[in-house]
C-alpha positions in Angstrom: -18.7 -5.3 -4.4 -18.5 -2.8 -7.3 -17.8 -4.3 -10.9 -14.3 -3.3 -12.2 -11.7 -2.4 -9.6 -10.2 1.0 -9.2 -6.7 1.4 -11.0 -4.5 3.0 -8.7 -0.9 4.7 -9.9 0.9 3.3 -6.9 4.9 4.3 -6.8 7.2 1.4 -7.8 9.2 2.1 -4.8 6.0 1.4 -2.5 5.3 -1.7 -4.7 8.7 -3.3 -4.1 9.0 -2.7 -0.6 5.7 -4.4 0.1 6.8 -7.3 -2.2 4.2 -6.4 -5.0 6.4 -6.9 -7.7 4.0 -7.7 -10.2 -0.1 -6.1 -11.0 -2.1 -7.0 -8.2 -5.9 -6.7 -7.6 -6.6 -6.4 -3.9 -8.9 -4.8 -1.4 -8.2 -1.2 0.0 -8.1 -3.3 2.9 -5.5 -6.1 2.1 -3.5 -2.6 0.6 -3.8 -0.9 4.1 -2.9 -4.5 6.0 0.4 -4.6 3.7 1.4 -1.0 4.2 0.7 -1.8 8.2 2.8 -4.7 8.3 5.6 -3.0 6.7 5.3 -0.1 8.6 5.9 -2.3 12.0 9.0 -4.0 10.1 10.2 -0.7 9.6 10.1 0.2 13.0 12.2 -3.2 14.3 16.0 -2.4 15.4 17.2 -4.6 12.6 15.0 -3.1 10.0 15.7 -4.0 6.2 13.8 -0.3 5.6 15.9 3.2 5.9 14.2 6.0 7.2 13.8 7.2 3.6 11.8 4.0 2.8 10.1 4.0 6.6 8.9 7.6 5.9 7.5 6.8 2.3 5.4 3.8 3.6 3.9 5.9 6.5 3.1 8.2 3.6 1.5 5.9 1.4 -0.6 4.7 4.3 -1.8 8.1 5.4 -2.9 8.9 2.3 -5.0 5.3 1.9 -6.6 5.5 4.9 -7.8 9.1 4.6 -9.7 7.4 1.5 -13.6 8.3 2.1 -15.4 5.6 4.0 -16.9 4.5 0.8 -13.4 3.4 -0.7 -13.6 0.6 1.9 -14.7 -2.5 0.6 -13.8 -1.3 -3.4 -11.2 -3.6 -5.1 -8.4 -1.7 -6.6 -5.8 -3.0 -9.2 -2.0 -1.9 -8.1 -0.4 -0.6 -11.4 3.0 0.9 -11.9 4.0 4.4 -12.7 
């Protein structure tokens, strides 16, 4: 794995919805997993997410999934805007 993690500016609303209140260092795969879990939860009938929040999570998942394959396996350090 590469040395230093890539620092990503993640929307504070997304971090809050995922329960990642502090700065975290995690892999792209872990971040995608957090987003997928939130997307599934947002589609449940008694979801705690609003439609706007569900759309925000889905759009972030699409953005991250569109990363080049070489990005996977690298660490990212989430950082609030």
